[in-house]
N, C-alpha and C positions, 0 to 999 in steps of 0.2 A: 617439640615436634619429633615425631617418630619417623626417622628417615626411611626405614624399610616400608612402612605403610604408605608414605608419601610417594614412593616410587612403584608401588605394587601394580597400579593400573597400567603403567608403562611397560613393566616387565611382562604383563599379560598380553600386551600387543605382540610380543614375539610368538606367543602360543597361537594367537589368532592368525598371524602370518603363516605359521606352520600348517594350520588346518586348512587354509585357503590356497596353499601352494600346489600347483599341478605337478604331475610326474615330469621329471626332466631326464629323459633318456634318448629321445629321438629328435632329429632336426626337422624343420619345416620342409615339406615336400614342395619343390618348385612347381610352377604352373605348367610349364612345358619343358622339354629338353633344351630348347633354345634359351629359356629364361634362367637356367641353372647357373649359379655362381660357384658351385662346388668344384668345378674344374680348375679354379684358381687357387685352391687351398695348398698350403705348403706341408701340411701334415695329414695323415690318415688315421682312422680309428686304431689301426694296429700300432701306430707310433705312440699312442698315449700310455703313459705309465703312471698308475695310481699307487701310492704307497701310504701305509698307515704308520704314524710315528706317535707314540704315547697317546693313542686313542684319537688322533686327529688325522684326517685324510688329506693328502697332498698330491699335486700333479708334478712329476719330474722333480727338478731341483728348486722350484719356486717356493719362497719362504712362507707364503700365506696359505692356510688350509682352504679347501674348497668343499668341505663337507656341509651337511645340512645346516648346522649351526651358523656357519659363516655365510651361507647363502641367505639365510633369514636376516642376518645382520646387514648384508648388502642391500636387501630389499628395504629395510628400515632407512638406511642411509640415502637411498634413492628418493624416498618420500621427503626426507629432510632437505636434500639438495633442492628439490622442487620448491619447497617452502621458502628457502632463503633467496632463491632466484625468482620469486613471485610467479611460479609455475612456468617460467621460460626454460625450455630445454637447452637453448644455446643463446649466446650473446651475439652471434654473428648474423648479418643480414643475408638470408637465403632467398633468392628470387627464382621460383620455379625450378628447384633442384631436381636432378634426375638420379643422382647416386650419392649416398652418404655412407661413411665408414666409421664404425666405432671399434677402436683397438683395445683389447682387454675388456671385453664386454661383460664378463662375469655372468650374472644371471639374466642379463639382456633386457632389463626394464627400460633403460634409456632408448635402446633400439626399437622396442615395441611401441613406446610412446611416440617416437619420431615417425614410425611407420604410420601411426594413426594421424599424426599432424600433417604429414606429406604423403598422401596416398598415391600420388603419381610418381614418387621416387622409389627406387630400390634402396632399402636401408639394410646394410650388412654389418653384422657383429662378429668379430673374430675373438677367439680365445684359445688357450692351449688345452682347455678342458671342455667336456660336453656336459654342461649343467643348465642349459637354457630350457625355457618352457616350450611346450609343443603347440599350445593354443596361441597362435600369433597372427597378426595381419598378413594378408596374402603377399604383400610387397616386402616382407621381412625375411631375411635369410641369415642363418648362422653357419660359420665355418670354423674348422679347427685350423689355427694358424699360429705360427711363431713369428712375431714381428722382427726378431733378430735373425731370421732365416738367412744363411750366408749367401745364398744366390739372389737375394733381393726379393722384394714383394712381387707378387705375380700379376699385378694389375698394370694397366697403362695410365695415361693421363686422362682420368675419367671421373674423379670425385669433386663434388662441390664443397664437401666438408670432410675433414678427417679429425675425429674427436677422440680425446683421451680423458679418462677421469679416474682418480684414485689409483694411479699407477706408480706411486712413490716406491722406489726400491725394486721395480720390476725388471729393469734392463741394465745390462752391462755397458751399453754404448748408446746413450740417448741421441748423440749426434747422428749416428747411423740411422736410427729410427726416424728422426726428423728429416734426414735427407731423402729417405724413401717416401715419406709423406709428401714432401715437396714434389718429388718426381711424379707421384700418382695423382696430384691435384690438377684440375683444369686451371688454365689461366684465369685469375680472378677468384679461384677457390680458396677456402680458409682452412687453417689448422687451429684447433682450440684444445688447450691443455688445462684441465681443472684438477687442482691438487692442494693438499695442505702444505703450510709452510713448515719450518723446522721446529715449531712448537715453542718459540721463544716467549710468546705472550703467556701461553698456558703454564709453562714452567716457572714463570715469575711468581706464581702462587705457591710454589713448593721450594723456594730458595733455601729455606731452613730445614728441609727434609732430605738429608743426603741419600736415604734409601731409595726414594722416588727418583731423584736426580741420577743416581748411579744406575738404576735399571734402564732408563732411557739411554744413557751413555753407553751401556753395555750392548744394547740392541743396535745402536748406531755403529759401534765398533765391529759387531758381528756382520753387519751388512757390508761394511768396508772390506772385511776379510773375505766375504763371499763374492766380492767384485760387483755388487749391486747396491751402491750407496743409497741410503735414505736421505732425508733432508729435502731441500728445495732448489738444489743447484740446477736441476733440469728445467726450472722455471725462469732462468736468466734470459731476458729478451735478446741478449747478444748471440745466443745460440741460433736463434731464428734468423737474425739479421745477417750473420755470417754465411748462411746457406742461401740467401737471396730473397727471403721473405720481406715484404714491405708492410707499411701500416701496422707495425708491430706495437702491441700495447699490453700492459698488464694492469689488472685491477684486483681489488680485494673485497671479500665479504667476511664477516665474522659470525660464526654460529655460536649463539649464547649457550653456555653450558651450566646446567644446574638451575636453582630456584630463584636466582636474584632478580630477573626482569619483573617489573611491576605490571606490564601488560600481560593479561592472562594467556593470550595466544602465544606470545613470545616465551612466557614461562613454561608453557606446555612443550614448546619446541625445545627449550633448554633441557627439560627433564627427559624427553625422548632421546635427545642426542647423548645425554649422559649415560643412559642405559646402553645405547649402541656402543659407546666408547668403553664402558665397563666390560661388556661382553667381548670387546676386541683386544683387551690387554693381553690375554693369553695367546690369542691368535697371532699377534705381532711378535711375541717374545719366544714362544716355545721352541720352534725349530732353530732359529738363529742362535739362541743361547746354548742349546744342547749340542749343536753340531759344530759351531765355530768358536765358542767361548769355553767349552768344557764344563758347563754347569750340569749338575745332576737334575733329573726331572723333579726331584723333591725340592731342591733349592729354587728352581724356576717357579713352581707352584706356590711356594712359600712367599716369594717376592711378589708374584702376581697378586695373591690374596691381599697382601699388605697394601700394595698400591691401589687396588680396587677400593679397599676400605678408606684409605686416605682421600682418594678422589671424591668418593661419595660424601665423606664427612665435610670436606671443604666446600664442595659444590652445592650441597643441600643446606648449608648455612647461609642465609641471605646477607649476612654481614661480611663474612670472610670471602664470599664468592662474587662480590660486586665487580662487574665487568669481565668476569671469567669467560673465556671462549676459545674456540679453535679458529684460526685464520685460514681461509680458503683463498687461493690465488687463481686467477684466470689469465692465462697467457694466450694471446691471439696473434696470428700473422696471416698475411694474404700473399698468394703467389701472384707476381706481377702480371698485369694484363693491360692491353691497349684500350680496353673498354672503360667506360665511365662507371666504375663500381664504387658505391658509397663506402666510406670508412666505417669502422665499427662504432656504434653509438654507445658511448659510455656516459650514463647520466651524471649530472653534476649534483652538488649538495642540495639544490633547490628542488630537484625532481625525484629524490629518493626518500624513502621512509627510513628514518634513522632511530637508533636506540642509543641513549646516552650512557656512557660508562661513568665510573667514579670520578674521573677527571673532567667530565663534561665533553668528551670528544665523541664523534660519531663512531659507534662500535658495531652497528648492525645495519646492513643495507639490503634493501630489496629493489 
């Protein structure tokens, strides 16, 4: 099997995304002055600082780039998330919501899809960078905001859902961010946090590969030195319970990675996700390692290239990649309410589609 040929169609998807992507320079114009949410923003255009480091564009001191390449990867990941969650954009029960917030919205795909699904709700996406599409539903708004703004979030008790996705390593103080989310939720409103685990399962496939193990360890150490730890500590249910959230739950999905699934759709998903992750290795590593670990750009790119080749080699071998995947966790909590609000519906083993890994355990859930 030629690994490069086998992935070529999926690499081309990135080019198709690029050609179909609208310009991302302006925000959606509100319907009327009374409808605007821009007055609640904590940052203005003049506050945004874009810098280029070794050919990648960044916003402020955030470790992930927000250039075109990373935006395209974010769009790929959005489509992958939709597939593993069976096209459901959220796991929480929303009953005639009027206001929804997505923190760290990135390119804004989730917000735009939610705007289509809930046309009577105002759906707001916030980010520290202006990279969102301009062709959006009329009920969708984007704001420049820093979720760790020291004066607190600028909203009141008004949201039915506050949503976070792929924000690992984004904040210095997750407890502060969760406290502000709690304050801004309506009674009976939900917080939902979707993110990867600490990659324990994935790294089990590279236990005898010290170079790959060491690269991840170096990135984690760099994030600690930066004061924005990676990993999954922010997905601990205790954090929400301590702040007063009730009906707190955590569930998992596994995104298959590589060519091992027998089902054709799941195999295609695994290959798509592999491409997204291969493109993401440099994005995750470059700034943290050069700024906080003292690595030269040459050493970073050499290590990145090695890990990309190793990941592809293992993942595209149907024997060595059996059960390989990235674990996604979903943390949910509800702000207490006197109303009879149903608990989050988490399907049991009988009601979900499962894919079996090498040990015969459920490895992939929809």
